[in-house]
C-alpha positions as a printed Julia matrix, in Angstrom:
51×3 Matrix{Float64}:
 -75.19  -249.61  69.32
 -71.63  -249.56  67.51
 -68.65  -248.1   69.1
 -67.22  -245.54  67.24
 -63.65  -245.73  65.21
 -62.96  -242.41  65.66
 -63.34  -239.77  68.59
 -61.81  -236.01  69.32
 -58.48  -235.42  70.11
 -59.5   -233.1   72.76
 -60.7   -235.45  75.29
 -58.55  -237.0   77.64
 -60.35  -240.1   77.03
 -60.51  -240.89  73.49
 -57.22  -242.54  73.11
 -57.87  -244.76  76.09
 -61.38  -245.7   74.89
 -60.05  -246.35  70.97
 -57.02  -248.4   72.18
 -59.14  -250.61  74.21
 -61.65  -251.08  71.06
 -58.58  -251.32  68.73
 -57.43  -254.25  71.1
 -60.62  -256.36  70.81
 -60.7   -255.9   67.25
 -57.47  -257.25  67.2
 -58.16  -260.41  69.05
 -61.21  -260.74  66.93
 -58.73  -260.96  63.74
 -58.52  -257.22  62.34
 -55.19  -255.74  61.8
 -56.13  -252.03  62.9
 -54.42  -249.34  64.66
 -55.13  -246.01  66.45
 -53.98  -243.22  64.26
 -53.83  -239.48  65.18
 -55.82  -237.55  61.82
 -54.91  -233.81  61.9
 -58.12  -233.46  59.47
 -60.67  -232.87  61.82
 -58.29  -233.25  65.0
 -59.44  -236.57  65.99
 -57.78  -240.23  67.22
 -59.48  -242.76  64.73
 -58.72  -246.87  64.09
 -57.84  -247.87  60.79
 -56.77  -250.7   58.98
 -52.83  -251.01  59.01
 -52.78  -251.1   55.43
 -54.79  -247.3   55.86
 -52.4   -245.94  58.23
């Protein structure tokens, strides 16, 4: 099962989970960051060019 690239901002664990996943993606060579999106009230992983 693939890991999610976005999670609800209301969960206290969402940011921690996505930060760890983004670290793994960066280690694999992807240029990503975790951002907050008010549309949908979520944290999500995006490529830096999208941020």
